Structure formats: C-alpha cells, structure tokens
All heavy atoms as TSV, in Angstrom:
chain	resi	resn	atom	element	x	y	z
A	1	MET	N	N	-4.122	124.980	-31.844
A	1	MET	CA	C	-5.369	124.312	-31.882
A	1	MET	C	C	-5.284	123.381	-33.058
A	1	MET	O	O	-4.804	123.605	-34.080
A	1	MET	CB	C	-6.606	125.280	-32.035
A	1	MET	CG	C	-6.696	126.236	-30.980
A	1	MET	SD	S	-8.168	127.264	-31.336
A	1	MET	CE	C	-7.687	128.170	-32.715
A	2	ARG	N	N	-5.754	122.188	-32.853
A	2	ARG	CA	C	-5.927	121.161	-33.791
A	2	ARG	C	C	-7.378	120.965	-34.193
A	2	ARG	O	O	-8.155	120.837	-33.330
A	2	ARG	CB	C	-5.264	119.862	-33.475
A	2	ARG	CG	C	-3.655	119.996	-33.334
A	2	ARG	CD	C	-2.900	118.673	-33.177
A	2	ARG	NE	N	-3.156	117.670	-34.182
A	2	ARG	CZ	C	-2.655	117.683	-35.342
A	2	ARG	NH1	N	-1.689	118.599	-35.660
A	2	ARG	NH2	N	-2.914	116.697	-36.301
A	3	TYR	N	N	-7.587	120.774	-35.497
A	3	TYR	CA	C	-8.892	120.635	-35.987
A	3	TYR	C	C	-9.108	119.508	-36.986
A	3	TYR	O	O	-8.101	119.181	-37.658
A	3	TYR	CB	C	-9.484	121.942	-36.647
A	3	TYR	CG	C	-10.132	122.805	-35.709
A	3	TYR	CD1	C	-9.307	123.860	-35.005
A	3	TYR	CD2	C	-11.522	122.797	-35.487
A	3	TYR	CE1	C	-9.916	124.769	-34.135
A	3	TYR	CE2	C	-12.042	123.795	-34.541
A	3	TYR	CZ	C	-11.210	124.638	-33.880
A	3	TYR	OH	O	-11.688	125.547	-33.077
A	4	GLU	N	N	-10.264	118.892	-37.033
A	4	GLU	CA	C	-10.603	117.919	-37.997
A	4	GLU	C	C	-11.712	118.534	-38.855
A	4	GLU	O	O	-12.756	119.137	-38.220
A	4	GLU	CB	C	-11.111	116.646	-37.516
A	4	GLU	CG	C	-9.951	115.736	-36.925
A	4	GLU	CD	C	-10.543	114.398	-36.527
A	4	GLU	OE1	O	-11.759	114.168	-36.623
A	4	GLU	OE2	O	-9.654	113.645	-36.044
A	5	ILE	N	N	-11.735	118.477	-40.052
A	5	ILE	CA	C	-12.820	118.887	-40.996
A	5	ILE	C	C	-13.191	117.663	-41.830
A	5	ILE	O	O	-12.370	117.337	-42.731
A	5	ILE	CB	C	-12.429	120.179	-41.823
A	5	ILE	CG1	C	-12.051	121.283	-40.972
A	5	ILE	CG2	C	-13.715	120.542	-42.682
A	5	ILE	CD1	C	-11.536	122.490	-41.780
A	6	ARG	N	N	-14.315	117.174	-41.659
A	6	ARG	CA	C	-14.845	116.008	-42.281
A	6	ARG	C	C	-15.714	116.534	-43.544
A	6	ARG	O	O	-16.742	117.143	-43.266
A	6	ARG	CB	C	-15.622	115.019	-41.398
A	6	ARG	CG	C	-15.965	113.776	-41.944
A	6	ARG	CD	C	-16.537	112.925	-40.949
A	6	ARG	NE	N	-15.601	112.716	-39.775
A	6	ARG	CZ	C	-14.882	111.660	-39.618
A	6	ARG	NH1	N	-14.986	110.586	-40.585
A	6	ARG	NH2	N	-14.027	111.593	-38.649
A	7	VAL	N	N	-15.359	116.096	-44.745
A	7	VAL	CA	C	-16.224	116.456	-45.951
A	7	VAL	C	C	-16.737	115.261	-46.596
A	7	VAL	O	O	-16.085	114.165	-46.445
A	7	VAL	CB	C	-15.276	117.208	-46.909
A	7	VAL	CG1	C	-14.787	118.557	-46.361
A	7	VAL	CG2	C	-14.049	116.500	-47.480
A	8	ASP	N	N	-17.805	115.403	-47.226
A	8	ASP	CA	C	-18.443	114.225	-47.959
A	8	ASP	C	C	-17.642	113.978	-49.266
A	8	ASP	O	O	-17.299	114.854	-50.045
A	8	ASP	CB	C	-19.931	114.632	-48.235
A	8	ASP	CG	C	-20.768	113.483	-48.703
A	8	ASP	OD1	O	-20.356	112.252	-48.304
A	8	ASP	OD2	O	-21.753	113.651	-49.447
A	9	GLY	N	N	-17.524	112.577	-49.432
A	9	GLY	CA	C	-16.850	112.193	-50.717
A	9	GLY	C	C	-15.249	112.058	-50.624
A	9	GLY	O	O	-14.711	112.352	-49.658
A	10	LEU	N	N	-14.710	111.735	-51.750
A	10	LEU	CA	C	-13.402	111.378	-51.794
A	10	LEU	C	C	-12.742	112.618	-52.518
A	10	LEU	O	O	-13.047	112.870	-53.667
A	10	LEU	CB	C	-13.054	110.111	-52.527
A	10	LEU	CG	C	-13.803	108.824	-52.043
A	10	LEU	CD1	C	-13.522	107.703	-52.840
A	10	LEU	CD2	C	-13.431	108.592	-50.599
A	11	MET	N	N	-11.840	113.246	-51.855
A	11	MET	CA	C	-11.080	114.464	-52.478
A	11	MET	C	C	-9.893	113.882	-53.353
A	11	MET	O	O	-9.130	112.965	-52.898
A	11	MET	CB	C	-10.538	115.321	-51.435
A	11	MET	CG	C	-11.662	116.180	-50.765
A	11	MET	SD	S	-11.020	117.201	-49.458
A	11	MET	CE	C	-9.840	118.163	-50.241
A	12	SER	N	N	-9.739	114.411	-54.613
A	12	SER	CA	C	-8.614	114.072	-55.285
A	12	SER	C	C	-7.402	114.634	-54.743
A	12	SER	O	O	-7.450	115.501	-54.003
A	12	SER	CB	C	-8.828	114.539	-56.823
A	12	SER	OG	O	-8.802	115.918	-56.718
A	13	ASP	N	N	-6.223	114.217	-55.229
A	13	ASP	CA	C	-4.942	114.701	-54.654
A	13	ASP	C	C	-4.878	116.366	-55.132
A	13	ASP	O	O	-4.346	117.071	-54.338
A	13	ASP	CB	C	-3.801	113.994	-55.212
A	13	ASP	CG	C	-3.612	112.661	-54.604
A	13	ASP	OD1	O	-4.108	112.465	-53.390
A	13	ASP	OD2	O	-3.044	111.647	-55.134
A	14	THR	N	N	-5.337	116.675	-56.368
A	14	THR	CA	C	-5.297	117.936	-56.774
A	14	THR	C	C	-6.069	118.851	-55.840
A	14	THR	O	O	-5.784	119.929	-55.423
A	14	THR	CB	C	-5.915	118.003	-58.176
A	14	THR	OG1	O	-5.079	117.142	-58.944
A	14	THR	CG2	C	-5.798	119.410	-58.766
A	15	LEU	N	N	-7.353	118.532	-55.430
A	15	LEU	CA	C	-8.285	119.103	-54.563
A	15	LEU	C	C	-7.594	119.244	-53.186
A	15	LEU	O	O	-7.644	120.289	-52.612
A	15	LEU	CB	C	-9.600	118.557	-54.529
A	15	LEU	CG	C	-10.651	119.294	-53.985
A	15	LEU	CD1	C	-10.904	120.655	-54.719
A	15	LEU	CD2	C	-11.999	118.474	-54.050
A	16	ALA	N	N	-7.035	118.199	-52.763
A	16	ALA	CA	C	-6.480	118.112	-51.391
A	16	ALA	C	C	-5.230	119.128	-51.368
A	16	ALA	O	O	-4.982	119.748	-50.257
A	16	ALA	CB	C	-5.836	116.844	-51.030
A	17	LYS	N	N	-4.569	119.508	-52.508
A	17	LYS	CA	C	-3.476	120.421	-52.407
A	17	LYS	C	C	-3.918	121.830	-52.232
A	17	LYS	O	O	-3.194	122.663	-52.046
A	17	LYS	CB	C	-2.666	120.237	-53.837
A	17	LYS	CG	C	-1.811	119.031	-53.866
A	17	LYS	CD	C	-1.193	118.824	-55.143
A	17	LYS	CE	C	-0.405	117.614	-55.125
A	17	LYS	NZ	N	0.160	117.327	-56.581
A	18	ALA	N	N	-5.318	122.073	-52.255
A	18	ALA	CA	C	-5.799	123.340	-51.958
A	18	ALA	C	C	-5.781	123.663	-50.464
A	18	ALA	O	O	-5.983	124.821	-50.077
A	18	ALA	CB	C	-7.200	123.465	-52.532
A	19	PHE	N	N	-5.313	122.551	-49.775
A	19	PHE	CA	C	-5.217	122.706	-48.264
A	19	PHE	C	C	-3.971	122.344	-47.900
A	19	PHE	O	O	-3.670	121.304	-47.203
A	19	PHE	CB	C	-6.309	121.867	-47.532
A	19	PHE	CG	C	-7.657	122.164	-47.939
A	19	PHE	CD1	C	-8.339	121.655	-49.007
A	19	PHE	CD2	C	-8.350	123.206	-47.192
A	19	PHE	CE1	C	-9.683	122.017	-49.278
A	19	PHE	CE2	C	-9.675	123.621	-47.534
A	19	PHE	CZ	C	-10.389	122.986	-48.612
A	20	PRO	N	N	-2.851	123.049	-48.250
A	20	PRO	CA	C	-1.363	122.641	-48.149
A	20	PRO	C	C	-1.029	122.531	-46.474
A	20	PRO	O	O	-0.161	121.809	-46.206
A	20	PRO	CB	C	-0.577	123.600	-48.758
A	20	PRO	CG	C	-1.416	124.941	-48.902
A	20	PRO	CD	C	-2.724	124.356	-48.953
A	21	GLU	N	N	-1.715	123.295	-45.738
A	21	GLU	CA	C	-1.450	123.190	-44.371
A	21	GLU	C	C	-2.012	122.221	-43.504
A	21	GLU	O	O	-1.776	121.969	-42.386
A	21	GLU	CB	C	-1.809	124.603	-43.697
A	21	GLU	CG	C	-3.382	124.882	-43.567
A	21	GLU	CD	C	-3.993	125.516	-44.843
A	21	GLU	OE1	O	-3.790	125.034	-46.008
A	21	GLU	OE2	O	-4.454	126.684	-44.719
A	22	LEU	N	N	-2.829	121.295	-44.239
A	22	LEU	CA	C	-3.520	120.156	-43.606
A	22	LEU	C	C	-3.171	118.897	-44.262
A	22	LEU	O	O	-2.878	118.770	-45.377
A	22	LEU	CB	C	-5.003	120.432	-43.569
A	22	LEU	CG	C	-5.646	121.645	-43.051
A	22	LEU	CD1	C	-7.117	121.759	-43.254
A	22	LEU	CD2	C	-5.495	121.748	-41.506
A	23	ASP	N	N	-3.282	117.893	-43.392
A	23	ASP	CA	C	-3.160	116.480	-43.873
A	23	ASP	C	C	-4.488	115.985	-44.169
A	23	ASP	O	O	-5.345	116.586	-43.813
A	23	ASP	CB	C	-2.401	115.597	-42.924
A	23	ASP	CG	C	-0.892	115.981	-42.654
A	23	ASP	OD1	O	-0.299	116.252	-43.663
A	23	ASP	OD2	O	-0.477	116.108	-41.427
A	24	HIS	N	N	-4.581	114.978	-44.954
A	24	HIS	CA	C	-5.870	114.302	-45.169
A	24	HIS	C	C	-5.812	112.760	-45.093
A	24	HIS	O	O	-4.819	112.215	-45.588
A	24	HIS	CB	C	-6.552	114.864	-46.366
A	24	HIS	CG	C	-5.778	114.371	-47.691
A	24	HIS	ND1	N	-4.652	114.807	-48.100
A	24	HIS	CD2	C	-6.277	113.418	-48.617
A	24	HIS	CE1	C	-4.344	114.252	-49.232
A	24	HIS	NE2	N	-5.244	113.400	-49.452
A	25	VAL	N	N	-6.897	112.130	-44.915
A	25	VAL	CA	C	-7.096	110.656	-45.027
A	25	VAL	C	C	-8.544	110.458	-45.528
A	25	VAL	O	O	-9.417	111.366	-45.286
A	25	VAL	CB	C	-6.892	109.902	-43.564
A	25	VAL	CG1	C	-5.478	109.970	-43.163
A	25	VAL	CG2	C	-7.903	110.442	-42.639
A	26	VAL	N	N	-8.642	109.371	-46.258
A	26	VAL	CA	C	-9.970	108.974	-46.699
A	26	VAL	C	C	-10.538	107.808	-45.879
A	26	VAL	O	O	-9.753	106.853	-45.778
A	26	VAL	CB	C	-9.873	108.622	-48.258
A	26	VAL	CG1	C	-11.142	108.063	-48.733
A	26	VAL	CG2	C	-9.391	109.765	-49.026
A	27	MET	N	N	-11.683	107.993	-45.427
A	27	MET	CA	C	-12.337	106.910	-44.549
A	27	MET	C	C	-13.842	106.873	-44.884
A	27	MET	O	O	-14.488	107.825	-44.851
A	27	MET	CB	C	-12.126	107.257	-43.181
A	27	MET	CG	C	-10.722	107.364	-42.685
A	27	MET	SD	S	-10.441	107.705	-40.865
A	27	MET	CE	C	-12.093	108.448	-40.370
A	28	SER	N	N	-14.251	105.673	-45.280
A	28	SER	CA	C	-15.718	105.351	-45.391
A	28	SER	C	C	-16.492	106.377	-46.300
A	28	SER	O	O	-17.484	106.848	-45.995
A	28	SER	CB	C	-16.379	105.268	-44.075
A	28	SER	OG	O	-15.722	104.420	-43.218
A	29	GLY	N	N	-15.834	106.666	-47.532
A	29	GLY	CA	C	-16.519	107.628	-48.422
A	29	GLY	C	C	-16.430	109.089	-47.977
A	29	GLY	O	O	-17.203	109.808	-48.588
A	30	GLN	N	N	-15.612	109.397	-47.000
A	30	GLN	CA	C	-15.315	110.629	-46.654
A	30	GLN	C	C	-14.015	110.990	-46.632
A	30	GLN	O	O	-13.022	110.225	-46.480
A	30	GLN	CB	C	-16.041	110.919	-45.233
A	30	GLN	CG	C	-17.422	110.673	-45.085
A	30	GLN	CD	C	-17.846	110.684	-43.612
A	30	GLN	OE1	O	-17.134	110.763	-42.737
A	30	GLN	NE2	N	-19.272	110.863	-43.458
A	31	THR	N	N	-13.590	112.320	-46.535
A	31	THR	CA	C	-12.270	112.780	-46.501
A	31	THR	C	C	-12.048	113.646	-45.268
A	31	THR	O	O	-12.932	114.550	-44.977
A	31	THR	CB	C	-11.820	113.724	-47.762
A	31	THR	OG1	O	-11.969	112.828	-48.961
A	31	THR	CG2	C	-10.340	114.094	-47.614
A	32	VAL	N	N	-11.200	113.242	-44.433
A	32	VAL	CA	C	-10.937	114.016	-43.159
A	32	VAL	C	C	-9.648	114.835	-43.232
A	32	VAL	O	O	-8.647	114.234	-43.669
A	32	VAL	CB	C	-10.906	113.091	-41.912
A	32	VAL	CG1	C	-10.653	113.910	-40.703
A	32	VAL	CG2	C	-12.054	112.139	-41.784
A	33	LEU	N	N	-9.786	116.185	-43.254
A	33	LEU	CA	C	-8.699	117.151	-43.371
A	33	LEU	C	C	-8.305	117.368	-41.828
A	33	LEU	O	O	-9.307	117.555	-41.048
A	33	LEU	CB	C	-9.121	118.427	-44.019
A	33	LEU	CG	C	-9.572	118.401	-45.510
A	33	LEU	CD1	C	-10.257	119.621	-45.841
A	33	LEU	CD2	C	-8.351	118.089	-46.349
A	34	PHE	N	N	-7.116	117.428	-41.418
A	34	PHE	CA	C	-6.793	117.633	-40.133
A	34	PHE	C	C	-5.362	118.321	-40.039
A	34	PHE	O	O	-4.579	118.111	-40.941
A	34	PHE	CB	C	-6.641	116.250	-39.334
A	34	PHE	CG	C	-5.779	115.268	-39.808
A	34	PHE	CD1	C	-4.459	115.141	-39.323
A	34	PHE	CD2	C	-6.045	114.422	-40.881
A	34	PHE	CE1	C	-3.680	114.193	-39.744
A	34	PHE	CE2	C	-5.255	113.403	-41.351
A	34	PHE	CZ	C	-4.013	113.347	-40.881
A	35	GLY	N	N	-5.234	119.003	-38.920
A	35	GLY	CA	C	-3.917	119.838	-38.650
A	35	GLY	C	C	-4.118	120.878	-37.892
A	35	GLY	O	O	-5.212	121.161	-37.292
A	36	SER	N	N	-3.126	121.704	-37.743
A	36	SER	CA	C	-3.139	122.803	-36.805
A	36	SER	C	C	-3.755	124.039	-37.464
A	36	SER	O	O	-3.614	124.360	-38.700
A	36	SER	CB	C	-1.603	123.265	-36.451
A	36	SER	OG	O	-0.996	122.307	-35.694
A	37	VAL	N	N	-4.487	124.672	-36.637
A	37	VAL	CA	C	-5.216	126.052	-37.065
A	37	VAL	C	C	-4.767	127.044	-36.055
A	37	VAL	O	O	-4.865	127.015	-34.982
A	37	VAL	CB	C	-6.758	125.909	-36.928
A	37	VAL	CG1	C	-7.441	127.095	-37.419
A	37	VAL	CG2	C	-7.209	124.741	-37.961
A	38	VAL	N	N	-4.215	128.135	-36.743
A	38	VAL	CA	C	-3.555	129.144	-35.876
A	38	VAL	C	C	-4.490	129.990	-35.168
A	38	VAL	O	O	-4.233	130.209	-33.951
A	38	VAL	CB	C	-2.860	130.140	-36.996
A	38	VAL	CG1	C	-2.086	131.317	-36.203
A	38	VAL	CG2	C	-1.725	129.466	-37.764
A	39	ASP	N	N	-5.614	130.384	-35.770
A	39	ASP	CA	C	-6.590	131.301	-34.960
A	39	ASP	C	C	-7.925	131.216	-35.775
A	39	ASP	O	O	-8.097	130.343	-36.671
A	39	ASP	CB	C	-6.108	132.674	-34.969
A	39	ASP	CG	C	-5.816	133.347	-36.312
A	39	ASP	OD1	O	-6.451	132.796	-37.346
A	39	ASP	OD2	O	-5.260	134.368	-36.290
A	40	GLU	N	N	-8.993	131.841	-35.089
A	40	GLU	CA	C	-10.361	131.845	-35.693
A	40	GLU	C	C	-10.428	132.328	-37.168
A	40	GLU	O	O	-11.143	131.706	-37.961
A	40	GLU	CB	C	-11.263	132.643	-34.735
A	40	GLU	CG	C	-12.614	132.436	-35.042
A	40	GLU	CD	C	-13.499	133.130	-34.014
A	40	GLU	OE1	O	-13.529	132.784	-32.771
A	40	GLU	OE2	O	-14.217	134.038	-34.380
A	41	ALA	N	N	-9.626	133.208	-37.455
A	41	ALA	CA	C	-9.592	133.709	-38.914
A	41	ALA	C	C	-9.111	132.726	-39.773
A	41	ALA	O	O	-9.669	132.491	-40.908
A	41	ALA	CB	C	-8.699	134.961	-38.916
A	42	HIS	N	N	-8.187	131.951	-39.468
A	42	HIS	CA	C	-7.661	130.819	-40.178
A	42	HIS	C	C	-8.636	129.717	-40.398
A	42	HIS	O	O	-8.892	129.210	-41.402
A	42	HIS	CB	C	-6.387	130.182	-39.570
A	42	HIS	CG	C	-5.655	129.119	-40.409
A	42	HIS	ND1	N	-4.802	128.272	-39.711
A	42	HIS	CD2	C	-5.707	128.730	-41.771
A	42	HIS	CE1	C	-4.336	127.373	-40.643
A	42	HIS	NE2	N	-4.835	127.736	-41.838
A	43	LEU	N	N	-9.525	129.467	-39.452
A	43	LEU	CA	C	-10.489	128.496	-39.353
A	43	LEU	C	C	-11.618	128.814	-40.314
A	43	LEU	O	O	-11.945	128.171	-41.264
A	43	LEU	CB	C	-10.992	128.301	-37.924
A	43	LEU	CG	C	-12.089	127.111	-37.833
A	43	LEU	CD1	C	-11.723	125.850	-38.254
A	43	LEU	CD2	C	-12.648	127.176	-36.390
A	44	TYR	N	N	-12.029	130.076	-40.316
A	44	TYR	CA	C	-13.048	130.562	-41.115
A	44	TYR	C	C	-12.694	130.593	-42.512
A	44	TYR	O	O	-13.271	130.328	-43.573
A	44	TYR	CB	C	-13.482	131.993	-40.707
A	44	TYR	CG	C	-14.382	131.894	-39.557
A	44	TYR	CD1	C	-14.088	132.534	-38.370
A	44	TYR	CD2	C	-15.794	131.400	-39.746
A	44	TYR	CE1	C	-14.968	132.464	-37.276
A	44	TYR	CE2	C	-16.555	131.207	-38.559
A	44	TYR	CZ	C	-16.278	131.883	-37.463
A	44	TYR	OH	O	-17.055	131.783	-36.321
A	45	GLY	N	N	-11.158	130.862	-42.853
A	45	GLY	CA	C	-10.741	130.844	-44.147
A	45	GLY	C	C	-10.680	129.395	-44.691
A	45	GLY	O	O	-11.058	129.291	-45.880
A	46	LEU	N	N	-10.490	128.361	-43.887
A	46	LEU	CA	C	-10.580	127.047	-44.399
A	46	LEU	C	C	-11.971	126.715	-44.713
A	46	LEU	O	O	-12.216	126.038	-45.774
A	46	LEU	CB	C	-10.017	126.052	-43.202
A	46	LEU	CG	C	-8.512	126.095	-42.939
A	46	LEU	CD1	C	-8.253	125.284	-41.667
A	46	LEU	CD2	C	-7.649	125.627	-44.099
A	47	LEU	N	N	-12.828	127.072	-43.918
A	47	LEU	CA	C	-14.256	126.810	-44.090
A	47	LEU	C	C	-14.626	127.504	-45.411
A	47	LEU	O	O	-15.465	126.936	-46.308
A	47	LEU	CB	C	-15.080	127.144	-43.112
A	47	LEU	CG	C	-14.997	126.291	-41.842
A	47	LEU	CD1	C	-15.834	126.877	-40.634
A	47	LEU	CD2	C	-15.311	124.916	-42.102
A	48	ALA	N	N	-14.282	128.790	-45.683
A	48	ALA	CA	C	-14.551	129.504	-46.881
A	48	ALA	C	C	-14.104	128.769	-48.136
A	48	ALA	O	O	-14.576	128.749	-49.154
A	48	ALA	CB	C	-14.050	130.923	-46.780
A	49	ARG	N	N	-12.797	128.334	-47.967
A	49	ARG	CA	C	-12.077	127.605	-49.071
A	49	ARG	C	C	-12.913	126.193	-49.377
A	49	ARG	O	O	-13.086	126.023	-50.564
A	49	ARG	CB	C	-10.749	127.120	-48.698
A	49	ARG	CG	C	-9.713	127.056	-49.787
A	49	ARG	CD	C	-8.395	126.831	-49.297
A	49	ARG	NE	N	-7.842	127.513	-48.304
A	49	ARG	CZ	C	-6.900	127.351	-47.515
A	49	ARG	NH1	N	-6.107	126.179	-47.768
A	49	ARG	NH2	N	-6.452	128.094	-46.615
A	50	CYS	N	N	-13.462	125.624	-48.330
A	50	CYS	CA	C	-14.300	124.464	-48.504
A	50	CYS	C	C	-15.515	124.781	-49.430
A	50	CYS	O	O	-15.818	124.162	-50.452
A	50	CYS	CB	C	-14.692	123.826	-47.238
A	50	CYS	SG	S	-13.435	122.852	-46.356
A	51	GLN	N	N	-16.052	125.922	-49.035
A	51	GLN	CA	C	-17.353	126.254	-49.741
A	51	GLN	C	C	-17.046	126.751	-51.067
A	51	GLN	O	O	-17.822	126.386	-52.109
A	51	GLN	CB	C	-17.868	127.497	-48.885
A	51	GLN	CG	C	-19.168	128.086	-49.637
A	51	GLN	CD	C	-19.880	129.135	-48.819
A	51	GLN	OE1	O	-19.171	129.863	-48.035
A	51	GLN	NE2	N	-21.108	129.410	-49.073
A	52	SER	N	N	-15.950	127.494	-51.335
A	52	SER	CA	C	-15.626	127.998	-52.727
A	52	SER	C	C	-15.238	126.767	-53.598
A	52	SER	O	O	-15.395	126.818	-54.917
A	52	SER	CB	C	-14.479	128.935	-52.755
A	52	SER	OG	O	-13.360	128.392	-52.394
A	53	LEU	N	N	-14.831	125.698	-53.157
A	53	LEU	CA	C	-14.510	124.427	-53.889
A	53	LEU	C	C	-15.610	123.525	-54.018
A	53	LEU	O	O	-15.487	122.456	-54.479
A	53	LEU	CB	C	-13.324	123.819	-53.345
A	53	LEU	CG	C	-12.024	124.509	-53.324
A	53	LEU	CD1	C	-10.873	123.770	-52.417
A	53	LEU	CD2	C	-11.426	124.647	-54.790
A	54	GLY	N	N	-16.880	123.829	-53.362
A	54	GLY	CA	C	-17.991	123.008	-53.389
A	54	GLY	C	C	-18.016	121.859	-52.694
A	54	GLY	O	O	-18.774	120.896	-52.935
A	55	LEU	N	N	-17.179	121.834	-51.602
A	55	LEU	CA	C	-17.190	120.661	-50.711
A	55	LEU	C	C	-18.269	120.792	-49.659
A	55	LEU	O	O	-18.590	121.809	-49.195
A	55	LEU	CB	C	-15.829	120.658	-49.929
A	55	LEU	CG	C	-14.585	120.519	-50.795
A	55	LEU	CD1	C	-13.293	120.686	-50.071
A	55	LEU	CD2	C	-14.481	119.262	-51.601
A	56	HIS	N	N	-18.925	119.631	-49.375
A	56	HIS	CA	C	-19.844	119.455	-48.420
A	56	HIS	C	C	-19.388	119.183	-47.041
A	56	HIS	O	O	-18.944	118.012	-46.850
A	56	HIS	CB	C	-20.904	118.612	-48.868
A	56	HIS	CG	C	-22.195	118.427	-47.811
A	56	HIS	ND1	N	-22.566	117.190	-47.504
A	56	HIS	CD2	C	-22.878	119.341	-47.223
A	56	HIS	CE1	C	-23.619	117.367	-46.598
A	56	HIS	NE2	N	-23.821	118.698	-46.586
A	57	VAL	N	N	-19.168	120.139	-46.190
A	57	VAL	CA	C	-18.648	119.780	-44.715
A	57	VAL	C	C	-19.725	119.089	-43.941
A	57	VAL	O	O	-20.793	119.668	-43.734
A	57	VAL	CB	C	-18.214	121.166	-44.114
A	57	VAL	CG1	C	-17.641	120.962	-42.713
A	57	VAL	CG2	C	-17.116	121.848	-44.971
A	58	LEU	N	N	-19.306	117.937	-43.501
A	58	LEU	CA	C	-20.151	117.236	-42.649
A	58	LEU	C	C	-19.965	117.445	-41.183
A	58	LEU	O	O	-20.921	117.431	-40.351
A	58	LEU	CB	C	-19.948	115.616	-42.859
A	58	LEU	CG	C	-20.242	115.173	-44.236
A	58	LEU	CD1	C	-19.664	113.777	-44.307
A	58	LEU	CD2	C	-21.724	115.268	-44.617
A	59	GLU	N	N	-18.761	117.733	-40.833
A	59	GLU	CA	C	-18.446	118.035	-39.334
A	59	GLU	C	C	-17.115	118.703	-39.200
A	59	GLU	O	O	-16.151	118.547	-40.137
A	59	GLU	CB	C	-18.186	116.561	-38.783
A	59	GLU	CG	C	-17.863	116.698	-37.204
A	59	GLU	CD	C	-17.614	115.293	-36.566
A	59	GLU	OE1	O	-17.583	114.340	-37.335
A	59	GLU	OE2	O	-17.691	115.293	-35.295
A	60	MET	N	N	-17.019	119.576	-38.293
A	60	MET	CA	C	-15.799	120.267	-37.879
A	60	MET	C	C	-15.666	120.262	-36.333
A	60	MET	O	O	-16.634	120.497	-35.682
A	60	MET	CB	C	-15.890	121.704	-38.493
A	60	MET	CG	C	-14.704	122.443	-38.094
A	60	MET	SD	S	-14.821	124.249	-38.105
A	60	MET	CE	C	-16.071	124.585	-36.826
A	61	ARG	N	N	-14.466	119.851	-36.047
A	61	ARG	CA	C	-14.437	119.754	-34.441
A	61	ARG	C	C	-12.936	119.988	-34.153
A	61	ARG	O	O	-12.032	119.661	-34.793
A	61	ARG	CB	C	-14.830	118.412	-33.977
A	61	ARG	CG	C	-14.070	117.318	-34.476
A	61	ARG	CD	C	-14.713	116.035	-33.877
A	61	ARG	NE	N	-13.892	114.841	-34.320
A	61	ARG	CZ	C	-13.549	113.927	-33.527
A	61	ARG	NH1	N	-13.814	113.788	-32.307
A	61	ARG	NH2	N	-12.812	112.896	-34.060
A	62	GLN	N	N	-12.701	120.564	-32.909
A	62	GLN	CA	C	-11.322	120.766	-32.368
A	62	GLN	C	C	-10.955	119.484	-31.648
A	62	GLN	O	O	-11.805	118.761	-30.997
A	62	GLN	CB	C	-11.410	121.792	-31.309
A	62	GLN	CG	C	-10.067	122.253	-30.822
A	62	GLN	CD	C	-10.125	123.343	-29.808
A	62	GLN	OE1	O	-11.122	124.093	-29.619
A	62	GLN	NE2	N	-8.850	123.853	-29.501
A	63	VAL	N	N	-9.852	119.002	-31.808
A	63	VAL	CA	C	-9.352	117.875	-31.253
A	63	VAL	C	C	-8.217	118.048	-30.335
A	63	VAL	O	O	-7.518	119.077	-30.436
A	63	VAL	CB	C	-8.872	116.618	-32.390
A	63	VAL	CG1	C	-10.171	116.262	-33.133
A	63	VAL	CG2	C	-7.926	117.268	-33.319
A	64	PRO	N	N	-7.905	117.126	-29.323
A	64	PRO	CA	C	-6.773	117.370	-28.361
A	64	PRO	C	C	-5.448	117.490	-29.181
A	64	PRO	O	O	-5.408	116.798	-30.173
A	64	PRO	CB	C	-6.905	116.216	-27.462
A	64	PRO	CG	C	-8.206	115.575	-27.661
A	64	PRO	CD	C	-8.645	116.012	-29.023
A	65	GLU	N	N	-4.541	118.165	-28.678
A	65	GLU	CA	C	-3.235	118.300	-29.287
A	65	GLU	C	C	-2.305	117.039	-28.927
A	65	GLU	O	O	-2.459	116.399	-28.052
A	65	GLU	CB	C	-2.443	119.614	-28.837
A	65	GLU	CG	C	-3.382	120.753	-29.198
A	65	GLU	CD	C	-2.547	121.823	-29.976
A	65	GLU	OE1	O	-1.422	121.554	-30.374
A	65	GLU	OE2	O	-3.064	122.887	-30.255
C-alpha cells in the first residue's frame, strides 16, 4: 500500500530523517510524506511518530500504486 501523509509546515531535513522509509516534498507551506506502508500497524506507527514529534497531520490517504 502507498500512502501520503500531509503535515502542516515545512519539515527540516533533520525532522524528515525521522521517517527514513518515506520520501518527502514541500508544497505550498506543507510537507507531504509518501511511500510504501507495510500494514496497518506500520501506518499507526507513522501517525504516532508524527504525534510524538508535534507534527500537525492535515490529511492522510492511500494512493494508487
């Protein structure tokens, strides 16, 4: 499964390194993390990581492969 997680603001390279399994792009004042998610547990782990780093998740969606 491929997912996009859109967070508010611009993530620094250091902060983006907290998500080594995902790529990221910055667009319109937001950062989009994207990549493969193995299973539901992995997805919840990514969301928990966002929360623990104080990131405000604006949107999360599954995208076609």
